C-alpha positions, 0 to 999 in steps of 0.5 A: 743141061740148063744154064742161065746166060746173059745177052746184052745189046745196045739200044737206040732209043728216040728222045721220047723213049730216053725221057721214059728211061730217065723216069723209069730209072728215077722211080727205081732209085726212089723205090730203093731209097724209100725201102732202105729208109723204111728198113732203117726206121724199123731198125731204130724204132721197133723191138728186136723181133720186129726189126726186119721186113721183106720185099713183099711186105714193102712192095704192098705198103708202097702200092698203098702209098702210090695212090695218094702220095706217089701217083707219078709212079703210075707213069711207069711199069709196076715191075720197076719199083718191085724189082728195085725193092727185091734188089735191096732185099738181095743186098741185105741177104748178101750182107748177112751172108758175108757177116755170118761167114766172117767177111767184111761187108757194107750195108746198102747205101742210098742212091743219089741222082747222077752218082749211080748208074741209072738202071731198072728191070722187068720180069713180067709183061711183054718182053720179047725180041723182034729182030732189030727191035725189042719190046718192053712193058709200057715202053713198046718197041725200041731199036737195037744196034744189032739184031737181038737173037735169043734162043732160050726163055727170057727170065729178066730184062735189065736196062742200064745207062753207061755214059750216054748210052743205053743197054739192055741185058736179058737173063735167058734160060737155055738148054745146052748139050752136055759137053765132053772134056776138051782134048787139050792137056792140062795147063797151069796159068800164072796171073801177073802184072807184067803179063796178064797170064803166063801158061805152062806151055810157054804161051803168054797173054799180054797185059794191054794196060788200058788204064795206063795207056789212057792215064793222061786223057783221064787226068785231063778230063777229070781236071776239066770236070773239076773246073765246071760249075756244079749243076751246069750243062757243061759239067754234065757234058764233061761228066759224060766225056769222062764216063765214056773214057772209063767205059772204053777202058773197061771194054778193052779190058773185058775183051782181052779177058773174054778172049783169054778165058774162052781160049783156055776153057775150050782147048784144055781139059784141066786148068790150074790157077792160084787162089790170089788174095786180090783185095789184099794185093790192091792195098799196096799203093804202089801196085794197086792201079796196075793190079786193078788194070789187069782184072785178076778177080774177073779172070777167075770168075770168067774161067769158073763158068766157062769151064762148066760151059765147055766141059773143062775142069778148073783146079784152084791151088791153095793160097799159100802154095809156093808156086813162085818160090819153088823150083819147077825142076828140083822142088827147092823152095826159096826163102824170099822171092821179091817182085824185083826178081823177074828171073828165077835162079835155083840155088840147088840145081842151077835152073834159070827161068822166067819167074812167071813161067816157073810158077806156071810149071809148078801149078801144072805139076799139082794134081787135083788130089795134091791140091785138095790135100794141100788145102786141108793142111793149110786150113789147120795152120792158116786163118779161116777164109770164107768162100768168095761171094759169086758175082753174077754179072753179064754172061754168067751161069748162076748154077756154077758153084765157087770153089776149088773144083769148078 
């Protein structure tokens, strides 16, 4: 089986290479903004049947203009503006797909220097790894902090800046052995805020709350940044400190999510989770920070592709399945179950159980057939819901479809 995976390494560029990286990021940002401005101009000026263009036409037009108006773009690889325009084309495609599906979507926006992450990509040319170095077109050999070992064919290399650090991410096509389903039994997973995940067998993955534990530090750094004069070197230093703090928080959260999802996908043949409306949940201003700090959507995204990697099966219970209100012993469903009630007390059979464990037991009791039938029943009474658009970030298999059966 062929899968697409991403391998990310931290770079150790020298001063000359960092300057070249900044030029590449600037060219990519300029190409994006130029192509976006052209598309908006065409939309305003031309007729309905001539409003739109594509990445190939825009890249050809930009190549003509480079000779006279933008000669400084020749200092970097030709792949950089080309990939930026392709990314814009993909952004418009995602916007159209979301609008056609009835979901809210936002048109691509202009990128401002210092406000967006610096990034640029290569798809052709000399892209390879050499132990503790990598080779990129027009840049040459760059040191990495750990040996860059790749086993598949490199499809794309993307260089990004996070705070004051540079990273390279390789999209690699790899051949993997078709795995059999793990021998572990089915498990229900209830996601929450008190605990990141509660399993039906009683195990709990704790919520580390990285943002909450660093809240005072973030406030201090944000105030420090606000007091600096715009355009000063001290403001840039303060911005780097704040970016590094957020980056550290993200690393803690991603590490916990990867460990939990990998353990589940490797050791259980079937995993049942809920279809949570995360976007609706974060609209609660009292719980928005706590919910975002867990990473509920990222938990499901990682489970979807890791279940395919390790041969397990992911079942998503319908959104309106009353896993929290239902008694896992007798099946009685409560009318209300507010968040303040952390213990489930059944009015019918007298069961007293932790509410998260009770929900996980209800999820594991749902077979795949019952889940599919429940989804069909809900579709006739609930408003239509469009499928989620997949987020293809690092360590993701592009061949994995999103849906009930992973």
